[in-house]
mmCIF file of the N, C-alpha and C atoms, coordinates in Angstrom:
data_MODEL
# 
_entry.id   MODEL 
# 
loop_
_atom_site.group_PDB 
_atom_site.id 
_atom_site.type_symbol 
_atom_site.label_atom_id 
_atom_site.label_alt_id 
_atom_site.label_comp_id 
_atom_site.label_asym_id 
_atom_site.label_entity_id 
_atom_site.label_seq_id 
_atom_site.pdbx_PDB_ins_code 
_atom_site.Cartn_x 
_atom_site.Cartn_y 
_atom_site.Cartn_z 
_atom_site.occupancy 
_atom_site.B_iso_or_equiv 
_atom_site.pdbx_formal_charge 
_atom_site.auth_seq_id 
_atom_site.auth_comp_id 
_atom_site.auth_asym_id 
_atom_site.auth_atom_id 
_atom_site.pdbx_PDB_model_num 
ATOM 1   N N  . MET A 1 1  ? 15.883  -116.309 17.007  1.00 0.00 ? 1  MET A N  1 
ATOM 2   C CA . MET A 1 1  ? 14.321  -116.320 16.891  1.00 0.00 ? 1  MET A CA 1 
ATOM 3   C C  . MET A 1 1  ? 14.155  -115.022 16.323  1.00 0.00 ? 1  MET A C  1 
ATOM 4   N N  . GLY A 1 2  ? 14.625  -114.190 16.400  1.00 0.00 ? 2  GLY A N  1 
ATOM 5   C CA . GLY A 1 2  ? 13.926  -113.016 16.215  1.00 0.00 ? 2  GLY A CA 1 
ATOM 6   C C  . GLY A 1 2  ? 13.458  -112.587 14.541  1.00 0.00 ? 2  GLY A C  1 
ATOM 7   N N  . LYS A 1 3  ? 14.008  -113.753 13.880  1.00 0.00 ? 3  LYS A N  1 
ATOM 8   C CA . LYS A 1 3  ? 13.853  -114.150 12.386  1.00 0.00 ? 3  LYS A CA 1 
ATOM 9   C C  . LYS A 1 3  ? 12.229  -114.705 12.272  1.00 0.00 ? 3  LYS A C  1 
ATOM 10  N N  . GLU A 1 4  ? 12.015  -115.337 12.889  1.00 0.00 ? 4  GLU A N  1 
ATOM 11  C CA . GLU A 1 4  ? 11.327  -116.904 12.502  1.00 0.00 ? 4  GLU A CA 1 
ATOM 12  C C  . GLU A 1 4  ? 9.970   -115.911 13.098  1.00 0.00 ? 4  GLU A C  1 
ATOM 13  N N  . TRP A 1 5  ? 8.958   -116.458 11.883  1.00 0.00 ? 5  TRP A N  1 
ATOM 14  C CA . TRP A 1 5  ? 7.488   -116.047 12.220  1.00 0.00 ? 5  TRP A CA 1 
ATOM 15  C C  . TRP A 1 5  ? 6.596   -116.543 13.547  1.00 0.00 ? 5  TRP A C  1 
ATOM 16  N N  . THR A 1 6  ? 5.872   -115.848 14.144  1.00 0.00 ? 6  THR A N  1 
ATOM 17  C CA . THR A 1 6  ? 5.112   -116.139 15.370  1.00 0.00 ? 6  THR A CA 1 
ATOM 18  C C  . THR A 1 6  ? 3.295   -116.238 14.812  1.00 0.00 ? 6  THR A C  1 
ATOM 19  N N  . PRO A 1 7  ? 2.623   -117.063 15.569  1.00 0.00 ? 7  PRO A N  1 
ATOM 20  C CA . PRO A 1 7  ? 1.354   -116.999 15.411  1.00 0.00 ? 7  PRO A CA 1 
ATOM 21  C C  . PRO A 1 7  ? 0.939   -115.443 15.491  1.00 0.00 ? 7  PRO A C  1 
ATOM 22  N N  . TRP A 1 8  ? 1.213   -115.058 16.412  1.00 0.00 ? 8  TRP A N  1 
ATOM 23  C CA . TRP A 1 8  ? 0.743   -113.733 16.699  1.00 0.00 ? 8  TRP A CA 1 
ATOM 24  C C  . TRP A 1 8  ? 1.779   -112.544 15.218  1.00 0.00 ? 8  TRP A C  1 
ATOM 25  N N  . GLY A 1 9  ? 2.569   -112.596 14.781  1.00 0.00 ? 9  GLY A N  1 
ATOM 26  C CA . GLY A 1 9  ? 3.224   -112.121 13.743  1.00 0.00 ? 9  GLY A CA 1 
ATOM 27  C C  . GLY A 1 9  ? 2.455   -111.662 12.541  1.00 0.00 ? 9  GLY A C  1 
ATOM 28  N N  . LEU A 1 10 ? 1.973   -113.373 12.300  1.00 0.00 ? 10 LEU A N  1 
ATOM 29  C CA . LEU A 1 10 ? 1.575   -113.974 10.965  1.00 0.00 ? 10 LEU A CA 1 
ATOM 30  C C  . LEU A 1 10 ? -0.018  -113.423 11.129  1.00 0.00 ? 10 LEU A C  1 
ATOM 31  N N  . ARG A 1 11 ? -0.825  -113.424 12.208  1.00 0.00 ? 11 ARG A N  1 
ATOM 32  C CA . ARG A 1 11 ? -1.975  -112.945 12.301  1.00 0.00 ? 11 ARG A CA 1 
ATOM 33  C C  . ARG A 1 11 ? -2.294  -111.566 11.990  1.00 0.00 ? 11 ARG A C  1 
ATOM 34  N N  . HIS A 1 12 ? -1.073  -110.503 12.734  1.00 0.00 ? 12 HIS A N  1 
ATOM 35  C CA . HIS A 1 12 ? -1.239  -109.157 12.534  1.00 0.00 ? 12 HIS A CA 1 
ATOM 36  C C  . HIS A 1 12 ? -1.031  -108.649 10.955  1.00 0.00 ? 12 HIS A C  1 
ATOM 37  N N  . SER A 1 13 ? -0.276  -109.533 10.790  1.00 0.00 ? 13 SER A N  1 
ATOM 38  C CA . SER A 1 13 ? 0.647   -109.362 9.524   1.00 0.00 ? 13 SER A CA 1 
ATOM 39  C C  . SER A 1 13 ? -0.858  -109.303 7.815   1.00 0.00 ? 13 SER A C  1 
ATOM 40  N N  . PHE A 1 14 ? -1.157  -110.573 8.320   1.00 0.00 ? 14 PHE A N  1 
ATOM 41  C CA . PHE A 1 14 ? -2.222  -111.268 7.464   1.00 0.00 ? 14 PHE A CA 1 
ATOM 42  C C  . PHE A 1 14 ? -3.267  -110.057 7.424   1.00 0.00 ? 14 PHE A C  1 
ATOM 43  N N  . VAL A 1 15 ? -3.914  -109.710 8.727   1.00 0.00 ? 15 VAL A N  1 
ATOM 44  C CA . VAL A 1 15 ? -4.910  -108.861 8.699   1.00 0.00 ? 15 VAL A CA 1 
ATOM 45  C C  . VAL A 1 15 ? -4.612  -107.433 8.067   1.00 0.00 ? 15 VAL A C  1 
ATOM 46  N N  . SER A 1 16 ? -3.742  -106.806 8.388   1.00 0.00 ? 16 SER A N  1 
ATOM 47  C CA . SER A 1 16 ? -3.220  -105.946 7.593   1.00 0.00 ? 16 SER A CA 1 
ATOM 48  C C  . SER A 1 16 ? -3.021  -106.011 6.369   1.00 0.00 ? 16 SER A C  1 
ATOM 49  N N  . LEU A 1 17 ? -2.101  -106.440 6.191   1.00 0.00 ? 17 LEU A N  1 
ATOM 50  C CA . LEU A 1 17 ? -1.552  -106.625 4.235   1.00 0.00 ? 17 LEU A CA 1 
ATOM 51  C C  . LEU A 1 17 ? -3.364  -106.618 3.518   1.00 0.00 ? 17 LEU A C  1 
ATOM 52  N N  . LEU A 1 18 ? -4.594  -107.690 4.017   1.00 0.00 ? 18 LEU A N  1 
ATOM 53  C CA . LEU A 1 18 ? -5.786  -107.479 3.695   1.00 0.00 ? 18 LEU A CA 1 
ATOM 54  C C  . LEU A 1 18 ? -6.295  -106.399 3.753   1.00 0.00 ? 18 LEU A C  1 
ATOM 55  N N  . SER A 1 19 ? -6.301  -105.759 4.568   1.00 0.00 ? 19 SER A N  1 
ATOM 56  C CA . SER A 1 19 ? -6.533  -104.634 5.011   1.00 0.00 ? 19 SER A CA 1 
ATOM 57  C C  . SER A 1 19 ? -6.061  -103.521 3.753   1.00 0.00 ? 19 SER A C  1 
ATOM 58  N N  . ALA A 1 20 ? -4.932  -103.876 3.938   1.00 0.00 ? 20 ALA A N  1 
ATOM 59  C CA . ALA A 1 20 ? -4.295  -102.385 2.969   1.00 0.00 ? 20 ALA A CA 1 
ATOM 60  C C  . ALA A 1 20 ? -4.796  -102.760 1.410   1.00 0.00 ? 20 ALA A C  1 
ATOM 61  N N  . HIS A 1 21 ? -5.013  -103.610 0.848   1.00 0.00 ? 21 HIS A N  1 
ATOM 62  C CA . HIS A 1 21 ? -5.748  -104.138 -0.257  1.00 0.00 ? 21 HIS A CA 1 
ATOM 63  C C  . HIS A 1 21 ? -6.964  -103.890 -0.333  1.00 0.00 ? 21 HIS A C  1 
ATOM 64  N N  . ASP A 1 22 ? -7.661  -103.216 0.608   1.00 0.00 ? 22 ASP A N  1 
ATOM 65  C CA . ASP A 1 22 ? -8.998  -103.180 0.952   1.00 0.00 ? 22 ASP A CA 1 
ATOM 66  C C  . ASP A 1 22 ? -9.830  -104.430 0.722   1.00 0.00 ? 22 ASP A C  1 
ATOM 67  N N  . GLY A 1 23 ? -9.356  -105.332 1.477   1.00 0.00 ? 23 GLY A N  1 
ATOM 68  C CA . GLY A 1 23 ? -10.098 -106.488 1.462   1.00 0.00 ? 23 GLY A CA 1 
ATOM 69  C C  . GLY A 1 23 ? -11.368 -106.246 2.784   1.00 0.00 ? 23 GLY A C  1 
ATOM 70  N N  . PRO A 1 24 ? -12.456 -106.885 2.396   1.00 0.00 ? 24 PRO A N  1 
ATOM 71  C CA . PRO A 1 24 ? -13.455 -106.780 3.023   1.00 0.00 ? 24 PRO A CA 1 
ATOM 72  C C  . PRO A 1 24 ? -13.557 -106.627 4.751   1.00 0.00 ? 24 PRO A C  1 
ATOM 73  N N  . ILE A 1 25 ? -13.340 -106.095 5.462   1.00 0.00 ? 25 ILE A N  1 
ATOM 74  C CA . ILE A 1 25 ? -13.057 -106.392 7.195   1.00 0.00 ? 25 ILE A CA 1 
ATOM 75  C C  . ILE A 1 25 ? -14.127 -107.467 7.831   1.00 0.00 ? 25 ILE A C  1 
ATOM 76  N N  . GLU A 1 26 ? -14.941 -107.630 7.307   1.00 0.00 ? 26 GLU A N  1 
ATOM 77  C CA . GLU A 1 26 ? -16.162 -109.138 7.357   1.00 0.00 ? 26 GLU A CA 1 
ATOM 78  C C  . GLU A 1 26 ? -15.431 -110.626 7.038   1.00 0.00 ? 26 GLU A C  1 
ATOM 79  N N  . ASN A 1 27 ? -14.580 -109.855 5.616   1.00 0.00 ? 27 ASN A N  1 
ATOM 80  C CA . ASN A 1 27 ? -14.234 -111.515 5.310   1.00 0.00 ? 27 ASN A CA 1 
ATOM 81  C C  . ASN A 1 27 ? -13.100 -111.894 6.352   1.00 0.00 ? 27 ASN A C  1 
ATOM 82  N N  . ILE A 1 28 ? -12.169 -110.689 6.352   1.00 0.00 ? 28 ILE A N  1 
ATOM 83  C CA . ILE A 1 28 ? -10.943 -110.989 7.171   1.00 0.00 ? 28 ILE A CA 1 
ATOM 84  C C  . ILE A 1 28 ? -11.050 -111.453 8.357   1.00 0.00 ? 28 ILE A C  1 
ATOM 85  N N  . SER A 1 29 ? -12.357 -111.121 9.401   1.00 0.00 ? 29 SER A N  1 
ATOM 86  C CA . SER A 1 29 ? -12.410 -110.947 10.590  1.00 0.00 ? 29 SER A CA 1 
ATOM 87  C C  . SER A 1 29 ? -13.039 -113.169 10.468  1.00 0.00 ? 29 SER A C  1 
ATOM 88  N N  . ARG A 1 30 ? -13.599 -113.458 9.659   1.00 0.00 ? 30 ARG A N  1 
ATOM 89  C CA . ARG A 1 30 ? -13.865 -114.580 9.569   1.00 0.00 ? 30 ARG A CA 1 
ATOM 90  C C  . ARG A 1 30 ? -13.229 -115.727 9.181   1.00 0.00 ? 30 ARG A C  1 
ATOM 91  N N  . LEU A 1 31 ? -12.007 -114.921 8.630   1.00 0.00 ? 31 LEU A N  1 
ATOM 92  C CA . LEU A 1 31 ? -10.975 -115.951 8.281   1.00 0.00 ? 31 LEU A CA 1 
ATOM 93  C C  . LEU A 1 31 ? -9.811  -116.149 9.542   1.00 0.00 ? 31 LEU A C  1 
ATOM 94  N N  . VAL A 1 32 ? -9.370  -114.805 10.088  1.00 0.00 ? 32 VAL A N  1 
ATOM 95  C CA . VAL A 1 32 ? -8.485  -115.418 11.409  1.00 0.00 ? 32 VAL A CA 1 
ATOM 96  C C  . VAL A 1 32 ? -9.916  -115.753 12.532  1.00 0.00 ? 32 VAL A C  1 
ATOM 97  N N  . GLY A 1 33 ? -10.942 -115.848 12.125  1.00 0.00 ? 33 GLY A N  1 
ATOM 98  C CA . GLY A 1 33 ? -11.695 -116.922 13.248  1.00 0.00 ? 33 GLY A CA 1 
ATOM 99  C C  . GLY A 1 33 ? -12.521 -115.632 14.256  1.00 0.00 ? 33 GLY A C  1 
ATOM 100 N N  . ASN A 1 34 ? -12.009 -114.326 13.978  1.00 0.00 ? 34 ASN A N  1 
ATOM 101 C CA . ASN A 1 34 ? -13.034 -113.632 14.956  1.00 0.00 ? 34 ASN A CA 1 
ATOM 102 C C  . ASN A 1 34 ? -14.856 -113.544 14.761  1.00 0.00 ? 34 ASN A C  1 
ATOM 103 N N  . THR A 1 35 ? -15.208 -113.621 15.385  1.00 0.00 ? 35 THR A N  1 
ATOM 104 C CA . THR A 1 35 ? -16.733 -112.734 15.671  1.00 0.00 ? 35 THR A CA 1 
ATOM 105 C C  . THR A 1 35 ? -17.144 -112.156 15.011  1.00 0.00 ? 35 THR A C  1 
ATOM 106 N N  . ASN A 1 36 ? -16.654 -111.286 15.443  1.00 0.00 ? 36 ASN A N  1 
ATOM 107 C CA . ASN A 1 36 ? -17.451 -109.781 14.884  1.00 0.00 ? 36 ASN A CA 1 
ATOM 108 C C  . ASN A 1 36 ? -15.490 -108.784 14.049  1.00 0.00 ? 36 ASN A C  1 
ATOM 109 N N  . THR A 1 37 ? -16.357 -108.029 13.972  1.00 0.00 ? 37 THR A N  1 
ATOM 110 C CA . THR A 1 37 ? -14.664 -107.235 13.162  1.00 0.00 ? 37 THR A CA 1 
ATOM 111 C C  . THR A 1 37 ? -14.145 -106.165 14.416  1.00 0.00 ? 37 THR A C  1 
ATOM 112 N N  . VAL A 1 38 ? -14.664 -106.080 15.429  1.00 0.00 ? 38 VAL A N  1 
ATOM 113 C CA . VAL A 1 38 ? -14.567 -105.386 16.523  1.00 0.00 ? 38 VAL A CA 1 
ATOM 114 C C  . VAL A 1 38 ? -12.765 -105.487 16.670  1.00 0.00 ? 38 VAL A C  1 
ATOM 115 N N  . VAL A 1 39 ? -12.268 -106.585 17.419  1.00 0.00 ? 39 VAL A N  1 
ATOM 116 C CA . VAL A 1 39 ? -11.386 -107.127 17.974  1.00 0.00 ? 39 VAL A CA 1 
ATOM 117 C C  . VAL A 1 39 ? -10.641 -107.039 16.547  1.00 0.00 ? 39 VAL A C  1 
ATOM 118 N N  . THR A 1 40 ? -10.741 -107.581 15.400  1.00 0.00 ? 40 THR A N  1 
ATOM 119 C CA . THR A 1 40 ? -10.178 -107.594 14.128  1.00 0.00 ? 40 THR A CA 1 
ATOM 120 C C  . THR A 1 40 ? -9.769  -106.301 13.694  1.00 0.00 ? 40 THR A C  1 
ATOM 121 N N  . GLU A 1 41 ? -10.360 -104.986 13.699  1.00 0.00 ? 41 GLU A N  1 
ATOM 122 C CA . GLU A 1 41 ? -10.035 -103.683 13.538  1.00 0.00 ? 41 GLU A CA 1 
ATOM 123 C C  . GLU A 1 41 ? -9.292  -102.835 14.499  1.00 0.00 ? 41 GLU A C  1 
ATOM 124 N N  . THR A 1 42 ? -9.637  -103.192 16.033  1.00 0.00 ? 42 THR A N  1 
ATOM 125 C CA . THR A 1 42 ? -8.764  -102.687 16.944  1.00 0.00 ? 42 THR A CA 1 
ATOM 126 C C  . THR A 1 42 ? -7.740  -103.584 17.408  1.00 0.00 ? 42 THR A C  1 
ATOM 127 N N  . VAL A 1 43 ? -7.583  -104.877 17.136  1.00 0.00 ? 43 VAL A N  1 
ATOM 128 C CA . VAL A 1 43 ? -6.228  -105.230 17.647  1.00 0.00 ? 43 VAL A CA 1 
ATOM 129 C C  . VAL A 1 43 ? -5.292  -105.756 16.465  1.00 0.00 ? 43 VAL A C  1 
ATOM 130 N N  . TYR A 1 44 ? -6.088  -106.308 15.727  1.00 0.00 ? 44 TYR A N  1 
ATOM 131 C CA . TYR A 1 44 ? -5.095  -107.036 14.521  1.00 0.00 ? 44 TYR A CA 1 
ATOM 132 C C  . TYR A 1 44 ? -4.620  -106.234 13.281  1.00 0.00 ? 44 TYR A C  1 
ATOM 133 N N  . ARG A 1 45 ? -5.614  -105.018 13.151  1.00 0.00 ? 45 ARG A N  1 
ATOM 134 C CA . ARG A 1 45 ? -5.130  -104.358 11.931  1.00 0.00 ? 45 ARG A CA 1 
ATOM 135 C C  . ARG A 1 45 ? -4.483  -102.511 12.194  1.00 0.00 ? 45 ARG A C  1 
ATOM 136 N N  . LYS A 1 46 ? -3.199  -103.049 11.390  1.00 0.00 ? 46 LYS A N  1 
ATOM 137 C CA . LYS A 1 46 ? -2.448  -101.830 11.772  1.00 0.00 ? 46 LYS A CA 1 
ATOM 138 C C  . LYS A 1 46 ? -2.718  -101.102 10.482  1.00 0.00 ? 46 LYS A C  1 
ATOM 139 N N  . GLN A 1 47 ? -1.700  -99.745  10.521  1.00 0.00 ? 47 GLN A N  1 
ATOM 140 C CA . GLN A 1 47 ? -2.000  -98.527  9.796   1.00 0.00 ? 47 GLN A CA 1 
ATOM 141 C C  . GLN A 1 47 ? -0.852  -99.245  8.399   1.00 0.00 ? 47 GLN A C  1 
ATOM 142 N N  . ILE A 1 48 ? -0.817  -99.665  7.200   1.00 0.00 ? 48 ILE A N  1 
ATOM 143 C CA . ILE A 1 48 ? 0.431   -100.177 6.514   1.00 0.00 ? 48 ILE A CA 1 
ATOM 144 C C  . ILE A 1 48 ? 0.953   -98.672  5.703   1.00 0.00 ? 48 ILE A C  1 
ATOM 145 N N  . ARG A 1 49 ? -0.110  -98.310  5.267   1.00 0.00 ? 49 ARG A N  1 
ATOM 146 C CA . ARG A 1 49 ? 0.093   -97.069  4.604   1.00 0.00 ? 49 ARG A CA 1 
ATOM 147 C C  . ARG A 1 49 ? 0.696   -95.879  5.547   1.00 0.00 ? 49 ARG A C  1 
ATOM 148 N N  . PRO A 1 50 ? 1.418   -94.676  5.359   1.00 0.00 ? 50 PRO A N  1 
ATOM 149 C CA . PRO A 1 50 ? 1.389   -93.713  6.270   1.00 0.00 ? 50 PRO A CA 1 
ATOM 150 C C  . PRO A 1 50 ? -0.003  -93.108  6.003   1.00 0.00 ? 50 PRO A C  1 
ATOM 151 N N  . VAL A 1 51 ? -0.502  -92.524  7.337   1.00 0.00 ? 51 VAL A N  1 
ATOM 152 C CA . VAL A 1 51 ? -1.265  -91.447  7.205   1.00 0.00 ? 51 VAL A CA 1 
ATOM 153 C C  . VAL A 1 51 ? -0.904  -89.846  6.633   1.00 0.00 ? 51 VAL A C  1 
ATOM 154 N N  . VAL A 1 52 ? 0.274   -89.459  6.799   1.00 0.00 ? 52 VAL A N  1 
ATOM 155 C CA . VAL A 1 52 ? 0.495   -88.380  5.987   1.00 0.00 ? 52 VAL A CA 1 
ATOM 156 C C  . VAL A 1 52 ? 0.975   -88.421  4.687   1.00 0.00 ? 52 VAL A C  1 
ATOM 157 N N  . GLN A 1 53 ? 0.777   -89.827  4.146   1.00 0.00 ? 53 GLN A N  1 
ATOM 158 C CA . GLN A 1 53 ? 0.483   -89.722  2.247   1.00 0.00 ? 53 GLN A CA 1 
ATOM 159 C C  . GLN A 1 53 ? -0.897  -89.170  2.327   1.00 0.00 ? 53 GLN A C  1 
ATOM 160 N N  . GLU A 1 54 ? -1.890  -89.665  2.927   1.00 0.00 ? 54 GLU A N  1 
ATOM 161 C CA . GLU A 1 54 ? -3.233  -89.367  3.316   1.00 0.00 ? 54 GLU A CA 1 
ATOM 162 C C  . GLU A 1 54 ? -3.251  -87.920  3.028   1.00 0.00 ? 54 GLU A C  1 
ATOM 163 N N  . ARG A 1 55 ? -2.792  -87.379  3.877   1.00 0.00 ? 55 ARG A N  1 
ATOM 164 C CA . ARG A 1 55 ? -3.417  -85.868  4.050   1.00 0.00 ? 55 ARG A CA 1 
ATOM 165 C C  . ARG A 1 55 ? -2.385  -85.440  2.911   1.00 0.00 ? 55 ARG A C  1 
ATOM 166 N N  . ALA A 1 56 ? -0.942  -85.484  2.851   1.00 0.00 ? 56 ALA A N  1 
ATOM 167 C CA . ALA A 1 56 ? -0.643  -84.815  1.643   1.00 0.00 ? 56 ALA A CA 1 
ATOM 168 C C  . ALA A 1 56 ? -1.465  -84.911  0.516   1.00 0.00 ? 56 ALA A C  1 
ATOM 169 N N  . ILE A 1 57 ? -1.995  -86.083  0.238   1.00 0.00 ? 57 ILE A N  1 
ATOM 170 C CA . ILE A 1 57 ? -2.928  -86.417  -1.464  1.00 0.00 ? 57 ILE A CA 1 
ATOM 171 C C  . ILE A 1 57 ? -4.187  -85.255  -1.170  1.00 0.00 ? 57 ILE A C  1 
ATOM 172 N N  . ALA A 1 58 ? -4.674  -85.454  0.149   1.00 0.00 ? 58 ALA A N  1 
ATOM 173 C CA . ALA A 1 58 ? -6.100  -84.236  0.760   1.00 0.00 ? 58 ALA A CA 1 
ATOM 174 C C  . ALA A 1 58 ? -5.199  -83.092  -0.031  1.00 0.00 ? 58 ALA A C  1 
ATOM 175 N N  . MET A 1 59 ? -4.300  -82.801  0.581   1.00 0.00 ? 59 MET A N  1 
ATOM 176 C CA . MET A 1 59 ? -3.780  -81.200  0.340   1.00 0.00 ? 59 MET A CA 1 
ATOM 177 C C  . MET A 1 59 ? -3.758  -80.510  -1.009  1.00 0.00 ? 59 MET A C  1 
ATOM 178 N N  . ASN A 1 60 ? -3.201  -81.528  -1.804  1.00 0.00 ? 60 ASN A N  1 
ATOM 179 C CA . ASN A 1 60 ? -2.974  -81.689  -3.205  1.00 0.00 ? 60 ASN A CA 1 
ATOM 180 C C  . ASN A 1 60 ? -4.415  -81.459  -3.879  1.00 0.00 ? 60 ASN A C  1 
ATOM 181 N N  . ASP A 1 61 ? -5.234  -82.298  -3.352  1.00 0.00 ? 61 ASP A N  1 
ATOM 182 C CA . ASP A 1 61 ? -6.780  -81.298  -3.862  1.00 0.00 ? 61 ASP A CA 1 
ATOM 183 C C  . ASP A 1 61 ? -7.388  -80.991  -3.458  1.00 0.00 ? 61 ASP A C  1 
ATOM 184 N N  . ILE A 1 62 ? -6.841  -79.634  -2.742  1.00 0.00 ? 62 ILE A N  1 
ATOM 185 C CA . ILE A 1 62 ? -7.529  -78.466  -1.860  1.00 0.00 ? 62 ILE A CA 1 
ATOM 186 C C  . ILE A 1 62 ? -5.935  -77.264  -2.255  1.00 0.00 ? 62 ILE A C  1 
ATOM 187 N N  . SER A 1 63 ? -5.583  -77.359  -3.175  1.00 0.00 ? 63 SER A N  1 
ATOM 188 C CA . SER A 1 63 ? -4.128  -76.496  -3.436  1.00 0.00 ? 63 SER A CA 1 
ATOM 189 C C  . SER A 1 63 ? -4.381  -75.699  -4.092  1.00 0.00 ? 63 SER A C  1 
ATOM 190 N N  . LEU A 1 64 ? -4.269  -74.167  -3.811  1.00 0.00 ? 64 LEU A N  1 
ATOM 191 C CA . LEU A 1 64 ? -4.475  -73.113  -3.916  1.00 0.00 ? 64 LEU A CA 1 
ATOM 192 C C  . LEU A 1 64 ? -3.941  -72.602  -5.129  1.00 0.00 ? 64 LEU A C  1 
ATOM 193 N N  . VAL A 1 65 ? -2.871  -73.056  -4.878  1.00 0.00 ? 65 VAL A N  1 
ATOM 194 C CA . VAL A 1 65 ? -1.836  -72.372  -6.053  1.00 0.00 ? 65 VAL A CA 1 
ATOM 195 C C  . VAL A 1 65 ? -2.038  -72.974  -7.535  1.00 0.00 ? 65 VAL A C  1 
ATOM 196 N N  . ASP A 1 66 ? -2.349  -74.241  -7.468  1.00 0.00 ? 66 ASP A N  1 
ATOM 197 C CA . ASP A 1 66 ? -2.612  -74.501  -8.856  1.00 0.00 ? 66 ASP A CA 1 
ATOM 198 C C  . ASP A 1 66 ? -4.169  -74.802  -8.819  1.00 0.00 ? 66 ASP A C  1 
ATOM 199 N N  . SER A 1 67 ? -4.590  -74.907  -10.403 1.00 0.00 ? 67 SER A N  1 
ATOM 200 C CA . SER A 1 67 ? -5.806  -75.118  -10.535 1.00 0.00 ? 67 SER A CA 1 
ATOM 201 C C  . SER A 1 67 ? -6.125  -76.658  -10.652 1.00 0.00 ? 67 SER A C  1 
ATOM 202 N N  . GLU A 1 68 ? -4.948  -77.149  -11.011 1.00 0.00 ? 68 GLU A N  1 
ATOM 203 C CA . GLU A 1 68 ? -5.147  -79.033  -10.254 1.00 0.00 ? 68 GLU A CA 1 
ATOM 204 C C  . GLU A 1 68 ? -4.716  -79.377  -9.737  1.00 0.00 ? 68 GLU A C  1 
ATOM 205 N N  . PRO A 1 69 ? -5.283  -80.679  -9.074  1.00 0.00 ? 69 PRO A N  1 
ATOM 206 C CA . PRO A 1 69 ? -4.560  -81.374  -8.284  1.00 0.00 ? 69 PRO A CA 1 
ATOM 207 C C  . PRO A 1 69 ? -3.308  -81.971  -8.641  1.00 0.00 ? 69 PRO A C  1 
ATOM 208 N N  . LEU A 1 70 ? -2.216  -81.738  -8.101  1.00 0.00 ? 70 LEU A N  1 
ATOM 209 C CA . LEU A 1 70 ? -1.178  -82.637  -7.872  1.00 0.00 ? 70 LEU A CA 1 
ATOM 210 C C  . LEU A 1 70 ? -1.356  -83.787  -7.979  1.00 0.00 ? 70 LEU A C  1 
ATOM 211 N N  . SER A 1 71 ? -0.648  -85.017  -8.798  1.00 0.00 ? 71 SER A N  1 
ATOM 212 C CA . SER A 1 71 ? -1.057  -86.279  -8.531  1.00 0.00 ? 71 SER A CA 1 
ATOM 213 C C  . SER A 1 71 ? 0.358   -86.909  -8.072  1.00 0.00 ? 71 SER A C  1 
ATOM 214 N N  . PRO A 1 72 ? -0.143  -87.665  -6.748  1.00 0.00 ? 72 PRO A N  1 
ATOM 215 C CA . PRO A 1 72 ? 1.135   -88.790  -5.984  1.00 0.00 ? 72 PRO A CA 1 
ATOM 216 C C  . PRO A 1 72 ? 1.800   -89.384  -6.925  1.00 0.00 ? 72 PRO A C  1 
ATOM 217 N N  . SER A 1 73 ? 3.446   -89.018  -6.099  1.00 0.00 ? 73 SER A N  1 
ATOM 218 C CA . SER A 1 73 ? 4.249   -90.050  -6.737  1.00 0.00 ? 73 SER A CA 1 
ATOM 219 C C  . SER A 1 73 ? 4.424   -91.554  -6.323  1.00 0.00 ? 73 SER A C  1 
# 
């Protein structure tokens, strides 16, 4: 049972993957049958890309050591 997809898991994964690829939240909400974006954003969408990575990129942009920002790997 642990390796099977469930409707709950499919919905969360679908919303999270489309969001991670910059899909418009309004379109995603309609696709999963939500009447507004609040439920889609607060219940179904999970952060896939680590927030730490975003903060590291921001720190590269404001680096005081180098005059040019470091590129993310």
